[in-house]
N, C-alpha and C positions, 0 to 999 in steps of 0.2 A: 562533432562530426560537420563538415566543411558544406556550407549551403550553396547550392552550384544552380541556385536560381539564377535567374536573368534581372539584372538590377533595374529599377523605373526611376527616374526624376523627372518629377514633375512640375511645370514652371508655369505658373500663375499671375495672375495681374490685372488691373484694371484696365479698360481700352484707352489705349496711349501710352499705356505704363513705360516702355521700353525694353520688353520682355524679347522681342529679336531681336532686336540691336544686340542685348547683351548676348543672348544665345549665337550670335554672331562670331561676337569677339572670340567668343570660351570655343566655339567649333575650330575658328583659326588658330588657337593657340594647343591645340590637342585638351582642353582640362577634361573631358571625358574620357579621354582614352580614344587608341584606335579604331576599335569596331563598336560604334554607336549609330544608331538609328534613330531618326528623328521622327515624330508624328504630330503635323501640325495641324490644329482646327482652327478654323475660321467660321463664323457663323453665317457671313454671306456667303454668298454662291459665286462670287468673284474672288480666287483667290490671289495673294500679293504676296502676302510672309514668304512664303516659300520659296519663291522667286530669287530670294534676299538669303538664303543659307546655302552655303557650300561649306566641307570637311566633313561630313557624315557620309556613312557607309551605305547608307539609304536614307529617302525621305518619301514618308505618306503623308499626304494629303486628304485631310477629312473636312471639306467644306458644304456648306447649307445646311447647318444645323449644328448645335452647341453639343460637345459630347458631355456634357452634365445632364442632359435630358432628350432634348428629339433627336441628337444624334449619339446617343449612349451606346444603342446596339450596333452601328457602325466601328465604333470605338474599341468595344470586344470584340467582335469579329477581324479587327486587323491586327489586335494583339494576339488574339488566337494565331492567328495565318505567320506572324512573326515567331512565336513560339512553335509551330510546326515545321517551318524551315529550320530553326535552328535544331531541334531534336535530330533532322535528317542527317545534321553534319556531325563527320566521324568524328573519337574523341582526339584523334592527331590533326585536325583540321583546324583552324583558326575560326571560332564562335562569335557569334554578336555578342558581345559584354553588357551591354545597357543600351536602355530606350531612355531619349528624352521627349517626354510630352509636352508640346507646347501649347498651352491651352487656349482657346476665344477669351477675350478680354469679358464676355459676358459671362464665364464659368465659376461655378463653384467647386471650388478643390475639394471640399473635404466630401460634397457628392460623389468625385469621380472616383476615388481611394476609395469608399465605402463598396463603389460598384464592383471595382475589379477585386479586391479583397470578398466579396459575397458571391463573385463567381465561382462557381465550382473544381472547374478549368485552370483558370488564369490563378487560383491562390494557389497551387503547387507548381508551378511554374516560374512565377515574377514575384519580385520583394518591391515595394514601393518603398524607397531605403528615404527619398528626400524628399520634400514639397518646399519650394523657393518661391517667393511672390513678389515681383518687381513691384515697386511703390514708387511712384512719379512724388519729386518730392516737393514740386512746384503746384499741383495740383489735389495732391490724397488729403490735406485735413478742409477740403471742400465736400472729394467726396466721400470721406468718411462722418462729416456733419449730415450729411442728403440720402446716402446712397447705401440701403442696407446690405447689398450683395458687396460693395467693398468691405465692409464691415468682416463679413463673410469670410472674405479673401485672404484678409489680414489674420484671422482667429485660427485658419488651417496651414500657416505658415511655419516650416522648421527654420525657416532662415528669411529674412529679407534682407532686398539687393534694392539701396537705395538709388535713384538714377536721379538725372540734369541736377545734382547738387551743385553743381558750377553758376546753376543761374537761381537759386536761391538764395535768399537771406539768412546769414549765420544764424539769426534767433527764429526766424522759420522754421530752419532745418532743427533746431535743438528743439524747440516746439512740438514738430512731428514725432522727432522720436521718443521724447517722452510721453509722447501718445499712445506710438507704435507699442511701449513695454508697458503702459496699461492693459492695453487690451490684448497683446500678446508676450507677457512676461517671459514664456521659455526659447522665444525664437533668438536665433542670434542674426547680427545685423552688419554687414558690409555695403561696400558704396562703389560707386561706377559711374564713370563719364564713357559718354560713346562707347559702350559695352566694357571696357577698359578700367579696371581696381583701381582705387582710389583710397587714402587712406583718410577714416573722418577724425576730426576733431575730439577730444575728451567732451564726453557730456557731463555737466555736475549734476549731482544729483539732486539738487534742491530746483532742478528743471520744472517749474509746472507744466504739467500734459493741456491738453486743450481741453473746453467745457463742452465735451459733445450732448446734444440732446437723445433723448431715447428714441427710437426707431422701430416704428413696427413695419407691417408689410406696408412696401410703395404702393400708395393710390392714385399717381398720375401717371399707371401706363406702362406696358414694358416698354424697355428700350430695343428695339428693330433695326435691323439693314434692310438699307435698299438703294440698289443699282440704279444709276443714270447712266445712258449712254451718250458719248459726246457725239455728235452732229459732223458728219464729213466735210471737213477746208474750213471747221470752225475757225476764227479770228483767237488766236493764242490772248492777245492783251483783254478783248473783251472778256474771254473765259475768267483771267484773273478777278478782271474787276466783279464780276458778278460773284464770284467766290469770296469775296473780300466784304461786299455788302451781305451776304447770306450771313458770314461769321459774326459780322458785327450786330445783324439786327438777331440773330437766332444758334448765337454761339453757347450759350450755355445749353440748350436744347441740344444742338448735334455735337455730344461728345467727342466724336471721331469721322473723319474724312478719310481714305486713301485710298489711292489705284495707280494707275500708271497712264499717260497721257504723253500721246504723241505730239510733240514739240518741233518746231526751225533746230532746235540744238539735239534731239535725238529722243529717247524715250527716258519720258522724267517720273520719277517715283514722288507721287504727292500724299503727302502724309498731312492733317492738323489733330490737335486735342483741343476740343473746348475753340478759341479764341484763336488759339497761338500756331502757326504755320511753321511746320517743321522746315530746315533747311533742304532745299530740293536734292536729290540725287539722281544723275545719269545713270540708267541701267545698259546694260550690254547686250547687242542685237543677239541674243541667243534663248531657247528657253520657248515657253509656251505665249505668244505674241497675238494669242485670238482673241486677249481680252481686254486688249488694250485700247486704250479711249472708253472704258468703263470707269466709272466711279464710284464706291461705295460712300452712302453717309450713315450712319449709326448713330442714333437718338431718337426721340421721344418729342409726342406733342403734333405731328404735321401730318399729313396722308402723304404716302410714299408717291402719289402721282402728281401731287403739287410741285416738287424738284423741279421734276421734268417740265411740267408746264413754266414755270419761272425761267427756268435756264433759256427754252424757246422761245418765251414770249421776249427774254432781254434782249436775244440775238436778233428778235425781228423775223423769226422761221413760224411756220406752221405748228401747231401741238404738237408733240409727240403720238405716235398711236399708242392705244393701250391695247396689252396684254386680253 
């Protein structure tokens, strides 16, 4: 019998691994078909990734909680709503064919799949047919060495998409591929640069994997998002100097920074991964601009209020009001 259930592709990967960039290109070229709905989950209250996606039949944003734990109820409710809407479409009309769920970089894909398959309603309406995990070729080995979450994400993959391979040394790339094969031998591997597929060189079967230490539960405290409002009339050059100093001093703790800042050139998409600042991008004057000049810092080892105080002190402004 033909299975008519709605297909779901789960897109996971660690913070800053390039999930949105890859998905953006796939939607542009129609890789998921004409009738696809994208669900974007961001652990932070300030959404950014949904503003970068187009080409989908619809987009649902789930912000303020990771959908593998605190935001799981919202995810299941959103998926049920999509299934209900699809069931109301008559057989001779074009129906939704696929959902692509882009998870937060803090999410465990395995927990999300288990939640969907364990839901008595969704299991009859949705099939999770592939879990894709984006892997940052520049930072993945460090993440796999120190982060239990990174290993859980890799272990849940059906397919790896290696990103940023153009900036990765060939030997390091080969070591990463051998390490991924050791951690998850059944997953296939492809690669992309700025979202566009590129060919991978042949991998020698003699390439040794990295020697990863055993990891238990992380004792360094949780990775959490912190929102910082940019003061009105702030000098842009002073902000960039402050951010550069912050990343130099705490870049290993701040695993991800993202937000939209208003500059003399327009709405600038700001993104960093650890100490690497990604190329800025000017965004159009459309969509929800209410959260412009709000930056999300995702990391550990600092108090959330310290970042705002640091920025205001650097700019010579009074400390920000505490919520």
